N, C-alpha and C positions, 0 to 999 in steps of 0.2 A: 473383535473390536480393537485389540491392541495392534494388530497388523495394519488395519485401516488407519489408525491414528499415526502410527509410525511412518506410513507411506506419505501422509499429508505433511508431517513434520520434515520429511526429507525432500519435499518439493513436488510430490506427485499430487497435483491439485485438481486436475480434471478427472471426471468419473472414469473415463477410459483408461487413464494412466493408473488410477488406483486399482482397477480391476486387473490390469496387466501386472502390476507390481506385487499384488497380494495373492493372485490366483483365485480370488473370490469371484463368484458369478455376479453379473450386473444386477439381477434382482435382489440378491443378498446384500450387495454393496449399497444399493438404494435403501433397503430396509435399515441397515446398520447406520448409515449416514443420517437417516431420518430420526432414529432414536438419539443419536449423539447431538443432533441439532435441537431436539426437544429438551435435552439436558443442558443446553447452552454451552456445550464444549466446543462445537464447531458451528459454522454457518456457511451457507451457500452465497457467495458474492457474485454479482453480475454487473456488467458495465452500467454506470449510473444513468446513461442516456437511453437504455432499453425501455421501450414503450410497454412491452408485455413481459415483465420479469419472470413470471412463473413458467412461461413457455420458451424462454431464452435457452439456446443451446451453448451459450458462452459462459455458463456457470463455473466458478472455481470455488473449491472448498478451502476454508482457512479456520484456524483456531480462534475462538473468542476468549478463551482463558489462557493468558500468557504463561502462567505457572505450569499448566499441563503441557503447553507447547514446548517450553524449555526442557521439561523432563523427557518428553518423547524425542526431542531433537538431540539432546546432549547426554542424558543420563541413561535412558533405556538401551541405546546401542552399545554402551560401555559398561554394562552390568558386570561382565566377566572381569574386566580390568579392575573395577572398583572393589569387587569381592576378593580379588587376589592382592589388594593393597597397592595396585599400580596407579596411585592417584596422580603422581607427577606427570606420567605419560598421558593420562586422560585429560588432565588440566591443560597440558600443552596442545593437545588436539582441539580441545574446546576453544582455547584462545584463538587458534588459527581460523576457526569457523565463526567466531563471535561477531565480527563486523557485518557479515551478511545478515545474520539474525537481527542485530541491532538496527539495521537499516529498515527492516519491516516494522519494528517497534516504533522507530522514529516517525514513520509514515502515519501510524495510528495516533501518535501524540500530536503531530501536525494537524490532523483532521479534527481532533478535539479542540485545539486552540482556535482554528478557523471557525468552527461551529459557534464559538462564543463571541465572535467579532462581527456581528451584524451591523454594528455602528460604523465599521470600516468598509465592509462589503455590502451585504444585503441579507435578508432572512432567507435561509436555504430551505427549499422544498425537498431537495435531495442533495446529499453530499457523499461522495465516494470516489471510486476510481473509474477510469475508462481504458479499454483496450480493444484491439482487434487481433488479427493473426500475428502481426509483426511489430506493432507499436503499443505504447502504454503511456498514460498520463497519471501521475500519482494522486493528484487532487482535482476533482471536478465538482463544482457546486452549481445548482440550477435554481432558477425561480421563473416559471413560465409567465406568471402574472406581471412581474416586473421586467420580463424579457432580459434577464441578467444571467451571465455565465461567468464562473470563476475557473481559472486554470492554474495549476501549480505543480512545481517539481520539488521533491524532497531529497536532499543529498547528504548521506552519512559518509563523509570522506575526509581525509586529512588535508585535502587541497581546497583552497577557497573556490567558490563557484564563480566562473567567468561568464563573459558575454555569450560564449558558444552554447552554454546550457540554455540560456534564454532564447537564443535564435532557434535552437532545436525544439523548444517548447512551442514557439510560434509556428514552426513548420508542422508539427503534429496537430496543432489546433485546427489547421485547415481540413484535417481528416475527420473531425468530430461533427457528425451530422445532427446539429441541434441549433435552433434559433434562425435568425434571418439577418438581413443587412443592417437592421436597426438594433440588433442585440448589443447590449453594453457588455464588454468583456473586461474582466479584472484579472490581473496576473499577480501571482505570489510565488516567492522562492524561499525555501527553507534550506539552511546549510549548517552543518555541524561546525565548520571551520571558517565561516564568514564568507566575504565576497572580495573580488579583486576591485581595485580602484576604478577600473573601466566599467565594471558591472554596477557599482554604486552610482557612478556618473550617469550611466544609461537609465538606471532605475529612477533617478530624480527627474530626468527628462521625460520618460514614458510613464511615470506614475506607477511603478511596480512596487509592491510591498515586499520587504525583505525581512526575514527572521534568521537570526543567528542563534542556534540552539533552540530554546523555547521563548526567546525574547525578541520583540520587534525592534529593528534598528532603523527602519525607514518605512513610513506609511505612504502608500500610493494614493494620495488624495489629489 
């Protein structure tokens, strides 16, 4: 169980990657991942647009419990350093890796915020992420009855988000196979460090919702 959890913490999220990293056979990995899912430690995530999620081959494993994720990501690999009192060195290494870890946490926070804003967007039947082999969208929300689609990007960066990020989101939106020509599409951007003046101007014109940190700074109405 520990080797499986550590492999997920280190970014091996596909079952094949976990098997290769741990040396565990696929049937055993399936069994262990099932037990850990039942315990609400990990979960199998699939692209939110998948029509048959149980049969999807695009599943990725991720932690549900952030405390356990932090321990396996940062503490477990450095047990030797910590036991020998090399805390300063361990802390230096953790600080270097922390921004990538926090970016995933920020995505989860953004999803929680969006889920509570049906007044600004719509009631979500599904809310999650979307990806294919080479592309990914951080936030995708769906409502088939209302024929509504939400697409969003979440950026944990020291730099303000500019127009380029939004243009890239619109490009990736063309790859999402969902809806039709009458689908209403909502856009939302989350940024740790705010937005450039050009992005704010464009958001007002195109009615894009903008969040700085966890607070909305522009409603896309």
